[in-house]
Steps between C-alpha positions, in 0.01 A plus 500: 500500500803683644573398861557803736644479841399805723644650811502852665790701621502817715749794464433769765137608442483336148337166464533307171375200344769288322394272212778249396442434122697373189640858425852614470504824688357654811196721434307733726152658453257699709113433448245765540280575670631337811867581406594136583865404416571185287839359400558238239827294553664219318446148643786424738587866565633559856240683706791726617555601149120583471528708819800686371315575195211643687734706728660644177167622383355594833480887433335447162246261654423756778450783245289284261279360785440859639407631154255194452355541846460883466328469163260249665404748761452819268118457525422449878162374596384746776320357794121462441238290652503138390877487441669199655827510689690231652626579854729237669377236261121567562270677250313807601244685291521884532204708618533863448305719741477876490436675831610816694760303710877474489611265210571141609535134373368220711458121432174341613432136427583484125452863438746789474316808605639831379351816652571833333343835501254576214676606177830341573662427174650166370861628557433568872338171537794323348730682724286411803501131409874481424564674843288229672693225312819647617381516858390143496848382388680717744299391795534126408871550427561660838358201681723266285815700537448521894462112494769394258756767608502334833525158368777587260678732740516783253397867524282709258495872520204587267247337284395663186199402276456625159408439141766304313485376146787257486561350845302391800754633755840623576733540793745774578765309715693821598199659658300209589201612298264268298264596224181292399286525217131622555366234271590239763161567648343325210674170574479242786645614839772222469628696187566810718658282774723358237600832366577630847714210600683530155584860577606431858738227383677768288605658835690171566608436134508755222518261206255251359756209553505157666516645842212731434268217386626283786374768753170520316460129522566516861257759599226461235531149336202548258625838374538383138124431477426851581773649272336308220151627595633853475703476192273278305 
């Protein structure tokens, strides 16, 4: 049996599994449906060489991952009673209720109660749910930004939450704005905290270099655990 040594590398928002095998050349592939990135490298290859290889293919990786993820979401499952959603690491079963009241989504014990007016179509139900997801992330992110911006002595101008196919977050260092992926609501709260701190560190260091990771280690020592949870 061929022995394989495995590690992971991170280049910007892209996480890749690296398998060192008895091969001659570096090889990169992206597997559906999760669009996970895998690199096969010769035994003894320098990890810096592997990182440079991924950097050289970064735009192709982004385009390919986006295409795979878009294809996976071509047939969305619209909200209906019995559907199960993960909210901050807990599972909730959706209960769809039709009544003559303003539309709303509320959590009660292990149920997610969606109230809509009679006749509300699946597209509007989906839009309501996505809006609620965004609001949950934005509310939690505001509290975390308030906390960590004081600790790290940085200033954030605006927080945006939106659907993103290929990254969990981004930071505009010029304007002091951060963007976060709506899908963070489906993960543990610590994953959102990691992302917030990650983007705030970019206000201190623009690149993913030794200084960047040293700052991450200082403020959130277990950040690698939550990065792995997000990137799979």
